[in-house]
C-alpha positions in Angstrom: 2.6 5.1 10.6 3.9 8.6 11.3 3.7 10.0 7.8 1.5 13.1 7.5 0.8 12.2 3.8 0.4 8.4 4.5 3.2 7.2 2.3 2.9 3.4 2.2 6.5 2.8 3.3 6.3 -1.0 3.7 4.8 -1.3 0.1 7.5 1.1 -1.2 10.4 -0.9 0.2 8.8 -4.3 -0.8 8.4 -3.1 -4.4 12.0 -1.8 -4.5 13.4 -5.1 -3.1 11.4 -7.0 -5.7 12.9 -4.9 -8.5 9.7 -3.1 -9.3 11.0 0.4 -9.0 8.7 1.9 -11.6 5.6 0.5 -9.9 7.0 1.9 -6.6 7.5 5.3 -8.2 3.9 5.3 -9.6 2.6 4.5 -6.2 4.6 7.2 -4.5 3.4 9.9 -7.0 -0.2 8.8 -6.9 0.0 9.1 -3.1 1.9 12.4 -3.1 2.7 14.3 -6.3 5.5 16.1 -4.5 7.2 12.9 -3.4 10.6 13.9 -4.7 10.5 17.3 -2.9 9.0 15.9 0.3 11.7 13.2 0.5 14.3 16.1 0.8 12.5 18.6 3.0 10.3 16.6 5.4 11.5 16.5 9.0 11.7 12.7 9.0 13.1 12.5 12.5 9.6 13.6 13.7 7.6 11.4 11.3 8.6 8.2 9.5 12.1 7.7 10.8 11.2 9.0 14.2 8.4 6.4 14.4 10.4 3.5 13.0 10.7 0.6 15.5 14.4 0.3 14.6 14.9 3.8 15.9 14.5 2.5 19.4 16.9 -0.4 18.9 19.6 1.0 16.6 19.1 3.2 13.5 15.8 3.7 11.7 15.3 2.7 8.1 16.4 5.7 6.0 12.9 6.2 4.4 13.7 9.6 3.0 16.7 8.3 1.1 14.8 5.4 -0.3 11.8 7.6 -1.3 14.1 10.1 -3.0 16.0 7.4 -4.9 12.7 5.9 -6.2 11.2 9.3 -7.0 14.3 10.5 -8.9 14.6 7.2 -10.8 10.9 7.4 -11.7 11.1 11.0 -12.9 14.0 10.2 -15.2 12.3 7.1 -16.6 
């Protein structure tokens, strides 16, 4: 929750951890063709990272960094 373009963060992280980065990249770009750009310019503190439950306890998951890593890897694939 919290993403204005409804990026499926949980699925993205799961695919990455399972070693399926290409599938994660496909999913990201199907959801948002500007995934690579959005991961750099989106004000994440208001959206995904700002709504992350870990933000209230410690530090949120760095969704933008993960999304950018997957997006850039996928574009170079």
